C-alpha positions in Angstrom: 0.0 0.0 0.0 1.4 3.5 -0.8 2.9 5.5 2.1 0.3 8.3 1.4 -2.5 5.8 2.1 -1.0 4.8 5.5 -0.6 8.4 6.5 -4.1 9.3 5.5 -5.5 6.4 7.6 -3.5 7.4 10.6 -4.8 11.0 10.3 -8.4 9.8 10.0 -8.0 7.4 13.0 -6.5 10.2 15.2 -9.3 12.6 14.2 -12.0 10.1 15.1 -10.2 9.3 18.4 -10.1 13.0 19.3 -13.8 13.4 18.4 -14.8 10.3 20.5 -12.6 11.2 23.5 -14.1 14.7 23.5 -17.6 13.4 23.3 -16.9 10.8 26.1 -15.4 13.4 28.4 -18.4 15.7 27.7 -20.8 12.9 28.6 -18.9 12.0 31.8 -19.3 15.6 32.9 -23.1 15.4 32.9 -24.8 14.7 36.2 -25.5 11.1 36.7 -23.1 9.8 34.0 -19.8 9.9 36.0 -19.9 6.2 36.9 -21.5 5.1 33.6 -18.8 6.8 31.6 -16.2 4.5 33.2 -13.2 6.6 32.8 -10.4 5.8 32.0 -11.4 2.4 30.6 -13.7 4.0 28.0 -10.8 6.2 26.8 -8.6 3.1 26.4 -11.3 1.4 24.4 -11.5 4.4 22.1 -7.7 4.4 21.6 -7.8 0.7 20.8 -10.4 1.2 18.2 -8.4 4.0 16.6 -5.3 1.8 16.4 -7.3 -0.9 14.6 -8.8 1.5 12.1 -5.3 2.8 11.2 -4.7 -0.6 9.6 -8.0 -0.8 7.8 -6.5 -1.0 4.3 -3.6 -3.3 5.1 -5.7 -5.9 7.0 -9.3 -5.1 6.0 -11.0 -8.4 7.0 -9.1 -8.6 10.3 -10.0 -5.0 11.2 -13.6 -5.7 10.3 -13.7 -8.6 12.7 -11.8 -6.9 15.6 -13.1 -3.3 15.3 -16.6 -3.4 13.8 -17.2 -6.9 15.3 -15.6 -7.8 18.6 -14.9 -4.2 19.7 -18.4 -3.0 19.0 -20.1 -5.9 20.8 -17.8 -6.1 23.8 -17.6 -2.3 24.4 -21.3 -1.9 23.5 -22.3 -4.4 26.3 -19.8 -3.1 28.9 -19.6 0.6 28.1 -22.6 1.5 25.9 -21.9 5.2 26.1 -18.7 4.7 24.1 -20.3 3.1 21.0 -23.0 5.8 20.7 -20.4 8.5 20.3 -20.5 10.0 16.7 -16.8 9.5 16.2 -17.1 5.8 17.1 -20.1 5.4 14.8 -18.0 6.7 11.9 -15.1 4.4 13.0 -17.3 1.3 12.9 -18.7 2.4 9.6 -15.2 2.7 8.1 -14.3 -0.8 9.4 -17.2 -2.3 7.4 -16.7 0.0 4.4 -13.0 -0.7 4.2 -13.4 -4.4 4.3 -15.9 -4.3 1.4 -13.7 -2.0 -0.6 -10.2 -3.5 -0.2 -10.5 -7.2 0.9 -8.9 -9.4 -1.7 -10.2 -12.7 -0.4 -13.9 -12.1 -1.1 -15.0 -15.5 0.4 -13.4 -14.7 3.7 -14.9 -11.3 3.5 -18.4 -12.6 3.1 -18.1 -14.9 6.1 -16.6 -12.2 8.2 -19.3 -9.7 7.1 -22.1 -12.2 7.9 -20.7 -12.8 11.3 -20.3 -9.1 12.1 -23.8 -8.2 10.8 -25.4 -11.0 12.8 -23.6 -9.9 15.9 -24.6 -6.3 15.4 -28.2 -7.3 14.7 -28.2 -9.3 17.9 -26.8 -6.3 19.8 -29.4 -3.9 18.4 -32.1 -6.4 19.2 -30.9 -6.8 22.8 -30.7 -3.0 23.2 -34.2 -2.4 21.8 -35.6 -5.3 23.9 -34.0 -3.9 27.0 -35.4 -0.5 26.4 -38.9 -1.9 25.9 -38.6 -4.0 29.1 -37.7 -0.9 31.0 -40.6 1.0 29.7 -43.1 -1.8 30.5 -41.6 -2.0 34.0 -42.7 1.5 34.6 -46.0 1.0 32.9 -45.1 3.4 30.1 -46.3 2.9 26.6 -43.8 1.5 24.1 -43.0 4.2 21.4 -43.5 2.0 18.3 -42.4 4.7 15.8 -39.2 5.2 17.8 -38.4 1.5 17.7 -39.1 1.4 13.9 -36.9 4.4 13.4 -34.0 2.8 15.3 -34.3 -0.3 13.2 -34.4 1.6 9.9 -31.4 3.8 11.0 -29.3 0.7 11.7 -30.4 -0.9 8.5 -29.3 2.2 6.6 -26.1 2.4 8.6 -24.9 -1.2 7.9 -26.5 -1.4 4.5 -24.9 1.9 3.4 -21.4 0.9 4.6 -21.8 -2.4 2.7 -23.2 -0.9 -0.5 -20.6 2.0 -0.7 -17.7 -0.4 0.0 -18.8 -2.9 -2.6 -19.2 -0.1 -5.2 -15.7 1.1 -4.4 -14.4 -2.4 -4.9 -16.3 -2.8 -8.2 -14.8 0.5 -9.5 -11.3 -0.6 -8.5 -11.7 -3.9 -10.2 -13.1 -2.2 -13.3 -10.1 0.2 -13.4 -7.7 -2.8 -12.9 -9.3 -4.7 -15.8 -9.2 -1.6 -18.0 -5.5 -1.2 -17.2 -4.9 -4.8 -18.1 -6.8 -4.4 -21.3 -4.8 -1.3 -22.2 -1.6 -3.2 -21.5 -2.8 -6.1 -23.7 -3.7 -3.6 -26.5 -0.2 -2.1 -26.3 1.4 -5.6 -26.5 -0.8 -6.5 -29.5 0.0 -3.2 -31.1 3.7 -3.9 -30.7 3.3 -7.3 -32.2 1.3 -5.9 -35.1 4.1 -3.3 -35.6 6.7 -6.1 -35.7 4.6 -8.0 -38.2 4.2 -4.9 -40.3 8.0 -4.5 -40.3 8.4 -8.1 -41.5 5.7 -7.6 -44.1 7.4 -4.4 -45.3 10.8 -6.2 -45.6 9.2 -8.9 -47.7 7.6 -6.3 -49.9 10.9 -4.6 -50.5 12.4 -7.9 -51.3 9.8 -8.6 -53.9 10.2 -5.1 -55.4 13.9 -5.6 -55.6 13.6 -9.0 -57.1 11.0 -8.1 -59.7 12.4 -4.8 -60.9 16.1 -4.8 -60.0 17.4 -8.3 -59.8 16.3 -9.0 -63.4 18.4 -6.1 -64.7 21.4 -7.1 -62.6 21.3 -10.6 -63.9 21.1 -9.3 -67.4 24.1 -7.1 -66.8 26.1 -10.1 -65.7 25.1 -12.1 -68.8 25.9 -9.3 -71.3 29.2 -8.5 -69.6 30.3 -12.1 -69.9 29.2 -12.1 -73.5 31.2 -8.9 -74.2 34.3 -10.3 -72.5 34.2 -13.4 -74.7 33.6 -11.5 -77.9 36.0 -8.6 -77.2 38.8 -9.9 -79.4 37.1 -11.8 -82.2 33.8 -9.8 -82.6 34.3 -6.3 -81.3 31.0 -5.1 -82.8 29.1 -7.8 -80.9 31.0 -6.8 -77.7 30.1 -3.2 -78.2 26.4 -4.0 -78.5 26.6 -6.1 -75.4 28.2 -3.3 -73.5 25.5 -0.9 -74.7 22.9 -3.3 -73.4 24.8 -3.4 -70.1 24.8 0.4 -70.0 21.0 0.6 -70.6 20.3 -2.1 -68.0 22.5 -0.4 -65.5 20.6 2.9 -66.0 17.2 1.1 -65.7 18.4 -0.7 -62.6 19.3 2.6 -60.9 15.9 4.0 -62.0 14.0 1.1 -60.6 16.0 1.2 -57.4 15.2 4.9 -56.9 11.5 4.2 -57.5 11.5 1.4 -54.9 13.1 3.7 -52.3 10.8 6.6 -53.2 7.7 4.4 -52.8 8.8 3.7 -49.2 8.1 7.4 -48.4 4.5 7.3 -49.6 2.2 6.5 -46.7 -0.9 6.3 -48.9 0.3 3.5 -51.1 -0.9 0.0 -50.1 2.2 -2.1 -50.1 0.4 -5.4 -50.2 -1.5 -4.8 -53.4 -0.4 -4.8 -57.0 1.3 -1.7 -58.3 -1.0 0.6 -60.5 -0.4 1.2 -64.2 -1.6 3.3 -67.0 -4.0 0.5 -68.0 -6.0 1.3 -64.8 -6.7 4.9 -65.8 -10.2 4.2 -67.2 -11.2 2.8 -63.8 -9.8 5.9 -62.1 -11.7 8.2 -64.5 -14.9 6.3 -63.7 -14.2 6.6 -60.0 -13.7 10.4 -60.0 -16.7 10.8 -62.3 -18.9 9.3 -59.6 -17.6 12.0 -57.3 -18.7 14.8 -59.7 -15.6 15.4 -61.8 -15.9 14.5 -65.5 -12.6 13.5 -67.3 -11.8 13.8 -71.0 -8.7 11.8 -72.0 -6.6 11.8 -75.2 -3.8 9.6 -76.4 -1.2 11.3 -78.6 1.3 9.0 -80.2 1.5 5.3 -80.9 -0.2 2.9 -78.5 2.7 0.4 -79.0 5.0 2.8 -77.1 3.1 2.1 -73.9 4.7 -1.4 -73.9 8.1 0.2 -73.6 7.3 1.7 -70.2 8.7 0.0 -67.2 6.5 -1.0 -64.3 7.8 1.9 -62.2 7.2 4.4 -65.0 3.7 3.3 -65.6 2.9 3.3 -61.8 4.4 6.8 -61.4 2.4 8.3 -64.3 -0.7 6.7 -62.8 0.0 8.2 -59.4 0.6 11.7 -61.0 -2.8 11.6 -62.7 -4.5 10.3 -59.6 -3.0 13.0 -57.4 -3.7 15.8 -59.9 -7.4 14.8 -60.3 -7.7 14.6 -56.5 -6.4 18.1 -56.2 -8.8 19.3 -58.9 -11.7 17.8 -57.1 -10.7 19.1 -53.7 -9.2 22.6 -54.4 -10.8 23.8 -57.7 -14.3 24.9 -58.8 -13.8 22.9 -62.0 -16.4 20.2 -62.8 -14.3 18.6 -65.5 -10.6 18.0 -66.3 -8.6 16.8 -69.3 -5.9 14.2 -69.3 -3.5 13.9 -72.2 -1.0 11.1 -72.6 1.8 11.9 -75.1 4.0 9.1 -76.4 7.2 9.7 -78.3 10.1 7.4 -79.1 12.3 8.9 -76.4 9.8 10.4 -74.0 6.4 9.9 -72.4 4.4 12.8 -71.0 1.2 13.1 -69.1 -0.7 16.3 -68.6 -3.7 17.1 -66.5 -5.6 20.4 -67.2 -8.6 22.1 -65.7 -10.3 25.5 -66.1 -11.6 26.1 -62.6 -10.8 28.7 -60.0 -9.1 28.1 -56.6 -11.7 27.1 -54.0 -11.3 29.3 -50.9 -10.5 27.7 -47.6 -9.2 24.4 -49.2 -5.4 25.1 -49.3 -3.5 22.0 -48.4 0.1 21.5 -47.2 1.5 20.8 -50.6 2.7 17.3 -49.7 0.9 15.8 -52.7 2.8 18.0 -55.2 6.1 17.2 -53.4 5.3 13.5 -53.7 4.6 13.9 -57.4 7.9 15.7 -58.0 9.9 13.1 -56.0 8.4 10.2 -57.9 9.1 11.7 -61.3 12.6 12.9 -60.3 13.4 9.4 -59.0 12.9 8.1 -62.6 15.0 10.9 -64.2 12.0 12.9 -65.3 10.7 16.4 -64.8 7.5 18.1 -63.7 5.7 21.4 -64.3 3.0 22.2 -61.7 1.2 25.5 -61.5 -1.6 27.8 -62.7 -2.3 28.3 -66.4 -1.9 31.7 -68.0 -5.6 31.9 -68.8 -7.5 30.0 -66.2 -7.2 26.8 -64.3 -4.3 24.6 -63.3 -1.7 22.4 -65.1 0.2 19.3 -63.9 2.7 17.9 -66.4 5.1 15.1 -65.9 7.7 13.9 -68.4 9.7 10.7 -68.3 12.5 9.4 -70.6 11.8 6.2 -72.5 14.4 3.4 -72.5 15.9 3.0 -76.0 16.0 -0.8 -75.7 12.4 -1.1 -74.6 10.9 -2.3 -71.4 12.7 -5.1 -69.5 
């Protein structure tokens, strides 16, 4: 138990002892009560009860039995003026309340509480019966309302202590269970975080295997072929070295793309990477949100096959982010997407003719992400307002001369 709790219990016990001693001394000073007050034994009984209550949290069941049980019955029979003092009434109340609130062994508590309540009920019954007998001995009428009132007061007294103590125990148990649940949640969160790290490592391994390892293997094969043909077939060796050069560049490009994707928190790492072939689905999606899209293809469709997986995914992400910005930050109800394909370059352009929507300015992280993605593949971007009206997002990527790998 914390030191603060012990100190608090000692202070409460001393305060109740002082209150009870003061009341007992005041009673003993009244005419006819000097002998019935039984000083100094009554003061000793009050001090003993205060000492017991000081340990009400450390030994709640034992204090219940000794203070609220044995002490109450013995002192009540031998020195009834002591137990009726207000301070002693609060002391006995705390003994029952503390046991209900802090006892860990609930079975022992129930047995002890039953014994104490039966003893108190017997004492109250004996006290009421003695009072009724005294009244009848003097031929006085028994005040039935007073008897009923005493019974109800004792029921409220013992029942209140029991009910309040049990509620305190239930709240403490609920708080303990809540703390255990929070600890379990933290443990599970840590486990999920570790699993996420493992999953991310596997994703990176797959990305490197699919987009980089192939080019590295090709570099090794072509370098070996160039070494064997260097003396006898220099033209074949030169062609092999050019292939090595192209593969090395594409390897670096793919590696930069993989590293750049790790910085994008919105991308689902577990799903397939997007591509330009998924643009029609994207256009339908934004159309359902109120933004119509016109799209044009300028150039030969066959050149799309020369795009690498990373290039196709990057261009898709650029169009996706640009259309999202139009929908969120512009008054435009339609946008135009143009895909231009040339033998050495691919370009995507998103245009709108709307005005900036007030109060919707973002942090610019989407534009930063677009620039980083395109730059990671050796491309360039142009993002900004048009001269007439609206906004333009343009991204340009170089095409590999040897085609997609």
